[in-house]
Backbone and ligand atoms as CSV (ligand in chain L), in Angstrom:
chain,resi,resn,atom,element,x,y,z
A,1,MET,N,N,-6.224,46.902,-45.231
A,1,MET,CA,C,-5.143,46.265,-44.412
A,1,MET,C,C,-5.793,45.278,-43.667
A,2,ALA,N,N,-5.139,44.013,-43.660
A,2,ALA,CA,C,-5.630,42.812,-43.014
A,2,ALA,C,C,-5.374,42.815,-41.500
A,3,ASP,N,N,-6.258,42.240,-40.800
A,3,ASP,CA,C,-6.192,42.250,-39.346
A,3,ASP,C,C,-5.615,40.890,-38.961
A,4,PHE,N,N,-4.263,40.841,-38.484
A,4,PHE,CA,C,-3.620,39.550,-38.141
A,4,PHE,C,C,-3.641,39.374,-36.621
A,5,SER,N,N,-4.115,40.451,-35.971
A,5,SER,CA,C,-3.960,40.387,-34.504
A,5,SER,C,C,-4.785,39.161,-33.883
A,6,SER,N,N,-6.024,38.864,-34.221
A,6,SER,CA,C,-6.896,37.928,-33.791
A,6,SER,C,C,-6.341,36.568,-34.020
A,7,PRO,N,N,-5.973,36.097,-35.181
A,7,PRO,CA,C,-5.366,34.720,-35.427
A,7,PRO,C,C,-4.049,34.566,-34.637
A,8,ARG,N,N,-3.224,35.722,-34.635
A,8,ARG,CA,C,-1.968,35.610,-33.884
A,8,ARG,C,C,-2.236,35.425,-32.515
A,9,ARG,N,N,-3.165,36.204,-31.951
A,9,ARG,CA,C,-3.398,36.067,-30.623
A,9,ARG,C,C,-3.991,34.643,-30.283
A,10,ARG,N,N,-4.847,34.091,-31.104
A,10,ARG,CA,C,-5.227,32.738,-30.923
A,10,ARG,C,C,-4.128,31.793,-30.925
A,11,PHE,N,N,-3.253,31.988,-31.762
A,11,PHE,CA,C,-2.059,31.081,-31.957
A,11,PHE,C,C,-1.200,31.090,-30.619
A,12,ILE,N,N,-1.019,32.429,-30.164
A,12,ILE,CA,C,-0.140,32.418,-28.896
A,12,ILE,C,C,-1.018,31.844,-27.683
A,13,GLN,N,N,-2.301,32.119,-27.637
A,13,GLN,CA,C,-2.949,31.470,-26.549
A,13,GLN,C,C,-2.991,30.002,-26.692
A,14,THR,N,N,-3.053,29.347,-27.934
A,14,THR,CA,C,-2.974,27.935,-28.031
A,14,THR,C,C,-1.564,27.424,-27.557
A,15,LEU,N,N,-0.558,28.274,-27.803
A,15,LEU,CA,C,0.798,27.737,-27.557
A,15,LEU,C,C,0.904,27.803,-25.980
A,16,ILE,N,N,0.299,28.783,-25.349
A,16,ILE,CA,C,0.368,28.773,-23.828
A,16,ILE,C,C,-0.402,27.693,-23.212
A,17,VAL,N,N,-1.648,27.393,-23.793
A,17,VAL,CA,C,-2.317,26.321,-23.145
A,17,VAL,C,C,-1.676,25.062,-23.430
A,18,ALA,N,N,-1.024,24.769,-24.603
A,18,ALA,CA,C,-0.331,23.604,-24.727
A,18,ALA,C,C,0.934,23.471,-23.977
A,19,ALA,N,N,1.608,24.509,-23.746
A,19,ALA,CA,C,2.741,24.414,-22.921
A,19,ALA,C,C,2.372,24.171,-21.381
A,20,LEU,N,N,1.234,24.823,-20.860
A,20,LEU,CA,C,0.847,24.647,-19.435
A,20,LEU,C,C,0.318,23.200,-19.430
A,21,SER,N,N,-0.453,22.629,-20.387
A,21,SER,CA,C,-1.012,21.392,-20.354
A,21,SER,C,C,0.240,20.380,-20.272
A,22,GLY,N,N,1.095,20.516,-21.109
A,22,GLY,CA,C,2.310,19.622,-21.172
A,22,GLY,C,C,3.053,19.668,-19.779
A,23,TRP,N,N,3.190,20.920,-19.263
A,23,TRP,CA,C,3.854,21.010,-17.911
A,23,TRP,C,C,3.075,20.133,-16.937
A,24,GLY,N,N,1.731,20.239,-16.974
A,24,GLY,CA,C,0.976,19.606,-16.016
A,24,GLY,C,C,1.143,18.084,-16.181
A,25,LEU,N,N,1.037,17.630,-17.585
A,25,LEU,CA,C,1.180,16.135,-17.628
A,25,LEU,C,C,2.442,15.652,-17.239
A,26,LEU,N,N,3.537,16.577,-17.516
A,26,LEU,CA,C,4.883,16.148,-17.072
A,26,LEU,C,C,5.077,15.954,-15.574
A,27,ARG,N,N,4.449,16.894,-14.807
A,27,ARG,CA,C,4.535,16.894,-13.410
A,27,ARG,C,C,3.780,15.684,-12.980
A,28,PHE,N,N,2.552,15.315,-13.625
A,28,PHE,CA,C,1.706,14.153,-13.158
A,28,PHE,C,C,2.517,12.962,-13.328
A,29,PHE,N,N,3.153,12.739,-14.360
A,29,PHE,CA,C,3.810,11.405,-14.641
A,29,PHE,C,C,5.127,11.323,-14.116
A,30,SER,N,N,5.750,12.469,-13.511
A,30,SER,CA,C,7.032,12.349,-12.945
A,30,SER,C,C,7.037,12.640,-11.451
A,31,ALA,N,N,5.818,12.677,-11.020
A,31,ALA,CA,C,5.554,12.832,-9.513
A,31,ALA,C,C,6.435,11.684,-8.713
A,32,ALA,N,N,7.071,12.096,-7.778
A,32,ALA,CA,C,7.959,11.106,-7.006
A,32,ALA,C,C,6.870,10.292,-6.079
A,33,PRO,N,N,7.005,8.898,-5.920
A,33,PRO,CA,C,6.178,8.301,-5.157
A,33,PRO,C,C,6.078,8.602,-3.667
A,34,ALA,N,N,4.997,8.436,-2.957
A,34,ALA,CA,C,4.959,8.762,-1.706
A,34,ALA,C,C,5.811,8.036,-0.833
A,35,LYS,N,N,6.565,8.704,0.182
A,35,LYS,CA,C,7.498,7.896,0.938
A,35,LYS,C,C,6.708,7.042,2.047
A,36,ALA,N,N,7.083,5.876,2.141
A,36,ALA,CA,C,6.348,5.162,3.249
A,36,ALA,C,C,6.939,5.550,4.630
A,37,SER,N,N,6.120,5.590,5.594
A,37,SER,CA,C,6.524,5.997,6.984
A,37,SER,C,C,6.686,4.792,7.738
A,38,LEU,N,N,7.740,4.984,8.786
A,38,LEU,CA,C,7.967,3.801,9.635
A,38,LEU,C,C,6.801,3.653,10.658
A,39,LEU,N,N,6.260,2.450,10.557
A,39,LEU,CA,C,5.211,2.074,11.458
A,39,LEU,C,C,5.550,1.562,12.866
A,40,ALA,N,N,6.688,0.776,12.676
A,40,ALA,CA,C,7.058,0.099,14.042
A,40,ALA,C,C,8.423,-0.430,13.871
A,41,ARG,N,N,9.164,-0.577,15.079
A,41,ARG,CA,C,10.431,-1.237,14.998
A,41,ARG,C,C,10.220,-2.343,16.076
A,42,ILE,N,N,10.487,-3.644,15.594
A,42,ILE,CA,C,10.304,-4.733,16.417
A,42,ILE,C,C,11.499,-5.618,16.601
A,43,GLU,N,N,11.779,-5.942,17.750
A,43,GLU,CA,C,12.989,-6.959,18.061
A,43,GLU,C,C,12.500,-8.266,17.372
A,44,ASP,N,N,13.604,-8.906,16.697
A,44,ASP,CA,C,13.248,-10.152,16.045
A,44,ASP,C,C,12.882,-11.207,17.089
A,45,GLN,N,N,13.333,-11.211,18.134
A,45,GLN,CA,C,12.970,-12.306,19.124
A,45,GLN,C,C,11.585,-12.259,19.660
A,46,ARG,N,N,10.894,-11.080,19.450
A,46,ARG,CA,C,9.456,-11.041,19.730
A,46,ARG,C,C,8.527,-11.735,18.774
A,47,ILE,N,N,9.019,-11.990,17.657
A,47,ILE,CA,C,8.184,-12.729,16.645
A,47,ILE,C,C,8.264,-14.206,16.915
A,48,PRO,N,N,7.130,-14.799,17.275
A,48,PRO,CA,C,6.977,-16.259,17.701
A,48,PRO,C,C,7.512,-17.116,16.389
A,49,ALA,N,N,8.149,-18.196,16.794
A,49,ALA,CA,C,8.727,-19.104,15.746
A,49,ALA,C,C,7.709,-19.651,14.869
A,50,ARG,N,N,6.533,-19.866,15.280
A,50,ARG,CA,C,5.416,-20.125,14.300
A,50,ARG,C,C,4.098,-19.302,14.719
A,51,GLY,N,N,3.737,-18.560,13.922
A,51,GLY,CA,C,2.558,-17.678,14.203
A,51,GLY,C,C,2.854,-16.237,13.939
A,52,ALA,N,N,2.034,-15.461,14.500
A,52,ALA,CA,C,2.075,-13.988,14.043
A,52,ALA,C,C,2.224,-13.089,15.383
A,53,LEU,N,N,2.870,-12.100,15.201
A,53,LEU,CA,C,2.829,-10.978,16.221
A,53,LEU,C,C,1.958,-9.799,15.669
A,54,VAL,N,N,0.759,-9.642,16.289
A,54,VAL,CA,C,-0.238,-8.749,15.726
A,54,VAL,C,C,-0.089,-7.410,16.293
A,55,PHE,N,N,-0.247,-6.334,15.374
A,55,PHE,CA,C,-0.330,-4.965,15.796
A,55,PHE,C,C,-1.700,-4.418,15.340
A,56,ARG,N,N,-2.630,-4.660,16.082
A,56,ARG,CA,C,-4.109,-4.419,15.627
A,56,ARG,C,C,-4.239,-2.870,15.448
A,57,GLN,N,N,-3.744,-2.021,16.250
A,57,GLN,CA,C,-3.900,-0.572,16.084
A,57,GLN,C,C,-3.311,-0.158,14.691
A,58,GLN,N,N,-2.114,-0.690,14.431
A,58,GLN,CA,C,-1.491,-0.295,13.130
A,58,GLN,C,C,-1.981,-1.075,12.066
A,59,ARG,N,N,-2.687,-2.129,12.316
A,59,ARG,CA,C,-3.279,-3.023,11.303
A,59,ARG,C,C,-2.396,-3.735,10.447
A,60,PHE,N,N,-1.411,-4.437,11.137
A,60,PHE,CA,C,-0.544,-5.316,10.377
A,60,PHE,C,C,-0.104,-6.331,11.395
A,61,ALA,N,N,0.409,-7.549,10.814
A,61,ALA,CA,C,0.994,-8.617,11.552
A,61,ALA,C,C,2.278,-8.963,10.967
A,62,LEU,N,N,3.245,-9.344,11.895
A,62,LEU,CA,C,4.456,-9.895,11.506
A,62,LEU,C,C,4.421,-11.386,11.727
A,63,ILE,N,N,4.795,-12.076,10.462
A,63,ILE,CA,C,4.570,-13.567,10.526
A,63,ILE,C,C,5.846,-14.174,10.212
A,64,ARG,N,N,6.223,-15.207,10.988
A,64,ARG,CA,C,7.433,-15.988,10.654
A,64,ARG,C,C,6.955,-17.318,10.077
A,65,ASP,N,N,7.381,-17.718,8.894
A,65,ASP,CA,C,7.079,-18.845,8.447
A,65,ASP,C,C,8.248,-19.569,7.672
A,66,GLN,N,N,8.715,-20.808,8.037
A,66,GLN,CA,C,9.775,-21.437,7.524
A,66,GLN,C,C,10.985,-20.551,7.337
A,67,GLY,N,N,11.261,-19.852,8.613
A,67,GLY,CA,C,12.535,-19.020,8.573
A,67,GLY,C,C,12.310,-17.614,7.879
A,68,GLN,N,N,11.200,-17.516,7.310
A,68,GLN,CA,C,10.996,-16.210,6.602
A,68,GLN,C,C,10.107,-15.418,7.438
A,69,VAL,N,N,10.342,-13.993,7.500
A,69,VAL,CA,C,9.540,-13.011,8.167
A,69,VAL,C,C,8.906,-12.080,7.220
A,70,PHE,N,N,7.647,-11.789,7.331
A,70,PHE,CA,C,7.118,-10.916,6.369
A,70,PHE,C,C,5.938,-10.147,7.128
A,71,ALA,N,N,5.716,-8.950,6.727
A,71,ALA,CA,C,4.652,-8.084,7.452
A,71,ALA,C,C,3.379,-8.013,6.372
A,72,LEU,N,N,2.282,-8.554,7.044
A,72,LEU,CA,C,1.138,-8.659,6.316
A,72,LEU,C,C,0.089,-7.616,6.717
A,73,SER,N,N,-0.534,-6.863,5.808
A,73,SER,CA,C,-1.641,-5.819,6.198
A,73,SER,C,C,-2.717,-6.631,6.752
A,74,LEU,N,N,-3.334,-5.980,7.674
A,74,LEU,CA,C,-4.666,-6.485,8.217
A,74,LEU,C,C,-5.955,-5.900,7.815
A,75,VAL,N,N,-5.708,-5.101,6.713
A,75,VAL,CA,C,-6.895,-4.400,6.211
A,75,VAL,C,C,-7.548,-5.185,5.055
A,76,CYS,N,N,-8.792,-5.604,5.297
A,76,CYS,CA,C,-9.492,-6.418,4.281
A,76,CYS,C,C,-9.553,-5.880,3.029
A,77,THR,N,N,-9.116,-6.766,1.960
A,77,THR,CA,C,-9.277,-6.103,0.571
A,77,THR,C,C,-10.769,-5.979,0.103
A,78,HIS,N,N,-11.714,-6.374,0.818
A,78,HIS,CA,C,-13.063,-6.232,0.308
A,78,HIS,C,C,-13.374,-4.686,0.535
A,79,LEU,N,N,-13.695,-4.301,1.878
A,79,LEU,CA,C,-14.078,-3.029,2.072
A,79,LEU,C,C,-13.310,-2.378,3.333
A,80,GLY,N,N,-12.264,-3.075,3.664
A,80,GLY,CA,C,-11.246,-2.273,4.601
A,80,GLY,C,C,-11.487,-2.540,6.088
A,81,CYS,N,N,-12.196,-3.496,6.525
A,81,CYS,CA,C,-12.260,-3.872,7.886
A,81,CYS,C,C,-11.079,-4.399,8.456
A,82,THR,N,N,-10.865,-4.341,9.723
A,82,THR,CA,C,-9.639,-4.846,10.243
A,82,THR,C,C,-9.763,-6.371,10.480
A,83,LEU,N,N,-8.898,-7.126,10.006
A,83,LEU,CA,C,-9.062,-8.596,10.236
A,83,LEU,C,C,-8.609,-9.107,11.678
A,84,THR,N,N,-9.144,-10.277,11.962
A,84,THR,CA,C,-8.895,-10.917,13.149
A,84,THR,C,C,-7.848,-12.026,12.866
A,85,VAL,N,N,-6.838,-12.224,13.592
A,85,VAL,CA,C,-5.955,-13.254,13.404
A,85,VAL,C,C,-6.130,-14.462,14.304
A,86,THR,N,N,-6.391,-15.599,13.728
A,86,THR,CA,C,-6.476,-16.798,14.523
A,86,THR,C,C,-5.071,-17.634,14.247
A,87,SER,N,N,-5.115,-18.787,15.020
A,87,SER,CA,C,-3.959,-19.633,14.778
A,87,SER,C,C,-3.907,-20.312,13.372
A,88,ARG,N,N,-4.999,-20.298,12.566
A,88,ARG,CA,C,-4.939,-20.875,11.245
A,88,ARG,C,C,-5.224,-19.871,10.247
A,89,GLU,N,N,-5.787,-18.831,10.460
A,89,GLU,CA,C,-6.096,-17.932,9.294
A,89,GLU,C,C,-6.451,-16.510,9.713
A,90,LEU,N,N,-6.657,-15.678,8.883
A,90,LEU,CA,C,-7.156,-14.226,9.124
A,90,LEU,C,C,-8.667,-14.149,8.748
A,91,THR,N,N,-9.467,-13.794,9.479
A,91,THR,CA,C,-10.817,-13.556,9.091
A,91,THR,C,C,-11.339,-12.301,9.255
A,92,CYS,N,N,-12.265,-11.884,8.435
A,92,CYS,CA,C,-12.904,-10.631,8.438
A,92,CYS,C,C,-14.335,-10.660,9.240
A,93,PRO,N,N,-14.359,-9.872,10.214
A,93,PRO,CA,C,-15.710,-9.904,10.993
A,93,PRO,C,C,-16.762,-9.138,10.336
A,94,CYS,N,N,-16.528,-8.527,9.182
A,94,CYS,CA,C,-17.686,-7.674,8.376
A,94,CYS,C,C,-18.408,-8.580,7.625
A,95,HIS,N,N,-17.777,-9.238,6.610
A,95,HIS,CA,C,-18.527,-10.000,5.692
A,95,HIS,C,C,-18.027,-11.367,5.539
A,96,GLY,N,N,-17.222,-11.791,6.336
A,96,GLY,CA,C,-16.762,-13.157,6.408
A,96,GLY,C,C,-15.626,-13.713,5.513
A,97,SER,N,N,-14.938,-12.721,4.839
A,97,SER,CA,C,-13.765,-13.233,4.035
A,97,SER,C,C,-12.715,-13.864,4.898
A,98,ARG,N,N,-11.946,-14.764,4.303
A,98,ARG,CA,C,-10.959,-15.513,4.973
A,98,ARG,C,C,-9.571,-15.484,4.111
A,99,PHE,N,N,-8.500,-15.482,5.007
A,99,PHE,CA,C,-7.181,-15.446,4.076
A,99,PHE,C,C,-6.304,-16.427,4.908
A,100,ASP,N,N,-5.422,-17.055,4.072
A,100,ASP,CA,C,-4.442,-17.945,4.675
A,100,ASP,C,C,-3.414,-17.127,5.317
A,101,GLN,N,N,-2.328,-17.770,5.980
A,101,GLN,CA,C,-1.271,-16.892,6.628
A,101,GLN,C,C,-0.371,-16.209,5.684
A,102,HIS,N,N,-0.419,-16.596,4.336
A,102,HIS,CA,C,0.227,-15.824,3.474
A,102,HIS,C,C,-0.530,-14.667,2.584
A,103,GLY,N,N,-1.756,-14.537,3.147
A,103,GLY,CA,C,-2.655,-13.359,2.704
A,103,GLY,C,C,-3.506,-13.761,1.517
A,104,GLN,N,N,-3.446,-14.906,1.038
A,104,GLN,CA,C,-4.164,-15.502,-0.154
A,104,GLN,C,C,-5.726,-15.673,0.288
A,105,VAL,N,N,-6.613,-15.157,-0.517
A,105,VAL,CA,C,-8.081,-15.304,-0.167
A,105,VAL,C,C,-8.419,-16.772,-0.153
A,106,THR,N,N,-9.095,-17.252,0.800
A,106,THR,CA,C,-9.578,-18.623,0.769
A,106,THR,C,C,-11.082,-18.689,0.759
A,107,ARG,N,N,-11.731,-17.441,1.122
A,107,ARG,CA,C,-13.148,-17.362,1.055
A,107,ARG,C,C,-13.579,-15.825,0.757
A,108,GLY,N,N,-14.367,-15.526,-0.125
A,108,GLY,CA,C,-14.785,-14.136,-0.465
A,108,GLY,C,C,-15.803,-13.688,0.504
A,109,PRO,N,N,-16.197,-12.432,0.370
A,109,PRO,CA,C,-16.191,-11.734,-0.833
A,109,PRO,C,C,-14.952,-11.110,-1.383
A,110,ALA,N,N,-14.119,-10.964,-0.466
A,110,ALA,CA,C,-12.683,-10.315,-0.906
A,110,ALA,C,C,-12.135,-11.151,-2.050
A,111,ASP,N,N,-11.541,-10.501,-3.040
A,111,ASP,CA,C,-11.045,-11.190,-4.272
A,111,ASP,C,C,-9.647,-10.804,-4.534
A,112,ARG,N,N,-8.913,-10.169,-3.642
A,112,ARG,CA,C,-7.508,-9.853,-3.746
A,112,ARG,C,C,-6.830,-10.046,-2.573
A,113,PRO,N,N,-5.563,-10.684,-2.658
A,113,PRO,CA,C,-4.828,-11.072,-1.465
A,113,PRO,C,C,-4.390,-9.882,-0.665
A,114,LEU,N,N,-3.953,-10.037,0.526
A,114,LEU,CA,C,-3.577,-8.969,1.461
A,114,LEU,C,C,-2.214,-8.546,1.003
A,115,PRO,N,N,-1.979,-7.316,1.092
A,115,PRO,CA,C,-0.580,-6.749,0.594
A,115,PRO,C,C,0.331,-6.985,1.721
A,116,ARG,N,N,1.634,-6.976,1.349
A,116,ARG,CA,C,2.636,-7.201,2.357
A,116,ARG,C,C,3.259,-5.789,2.398
A,117,LEU,N,N,3.612,-5.479,3.614
A,117,LEU,CA,C,4.239,-4.126,3.906
A,117,LEU,C,C,5.793,-4.264,3.771
A,118,ARG,N,N,6.337,-3.095,3.544
A,118,ARG,CA,C,7.807,-3.035,3.353
A,118,ARG,C,C,8.391,-3.429,4.689
A,119,LEU,N,N,9.410,-4.208,4.610
A,119,LEU,CA,C,10.014,-4.689,5.850
A,119,LEU,C,C,11.551,-4.564,5.681
A,120,GLU,N,N,12.283,-3.976,6.608
A,120,GLU,CA,C,13.809,-3.953,6.516
A,120,GLU,C,C,14.360,-4.540,7.788
A,121,ARG,N,N,15.502,-5.148,7.767
A,121,ARG,CA,C,16.169,-5.532,8.949
A,121,ARG,C,C,17.235,-4.560,9.238
A,122,GLU,N,N,17.376,-4.206,10.527
A,122,GLU,CA,C,18.467,-3.412,10.985
A,122,GLU,C,C,18.936,-3.932,12.317
A,123,GLY,N,N,20.014,-4.639,12.335
A,123,GLY,CA,C,20.599,-5.273,13.351
A,123,GLY,C,C,19.662,-6.414,13.896
A,124,GLU,N,N,19.229,-6.279,15.139
A,124,GLU,CA,C,18.299,-7.406,15.619
A,124,GLU,C,C,16.770,-6.919,15.520
A,125,ASP,N,N,16.560,-5.801,14.850
A,125,ASP,CA,C,15.316,-5.262,14.794
A,125,ASP,C,C,14.649,-5.322,13.268
A,126,TRP,N,N,13.415,-5.418,13.242
A,126,TRP,CA,C,12.744,-5.287,11.993
A,126,TRP,C,C,12.099,-3.981,11.900
A,127,LEU,N,N,12.244,-3.291,10.860
A,127,LEU,CA,C,11.367,-2.000,10.525
A,127,LEU,C,C,10.396,-2.108,9.667
A,128,VAL,N,N,9.146,-1.783,10.078
A,128,VAL,CA,C,7.969,-1.999,9.163
A,128,VAL,C,C,7.626,-0.674,8.646
A,129,TYR,N,N,7.429,-0.592,7.358
A,129,TYR,CA,C,6.971,0.661,6.782
A,129,TYR,C,C,5.533,0.558,6.232
A,130,GLY,N,N,4.735,1.571,6.222
A,130,GLY,CA,C,3.335,1.568,5.610
A,130,GLY,C,C,3.042,2.788,5.029
L,1,FES,S1,S,-14.750,-5.866,4.611
L,1,FES,FE1,FE,-13.860,-7.820,4.831
L,1,FES,S2,S,-15.207,-9.110,3.910
L,1,FES,FE2,FE,-16.097,-7.288,3.540
């Protein structure tokens, strides 16, 4: 009499492993993106007509340029130091990277622009998410 229990058992084990792996991959690829949290609510009138309103502790700046408002991260894209905002540019005190007011790199070693944070208008306020 032939012994079918071992191959059958292996087959069932293989099915279980495949099902669990598939479930894990499905969960990995269908994971919902992390929700951004509200960093600040700022009255529009606080943002200067030209220049930036800096939130150093939360590491972002609200910038108004040609009627547009955007929130720029102040986290250096090189190694994560907090940038200093001057009237002309954003500079990194750690290794000297520089960025223009739109976050584009003007001097390395950083090689990526600064990301913009999500910004929503609610009445007279701006809501900044990070
Ligand atoms: S962390 Fe900003 S230049 Fe290195």
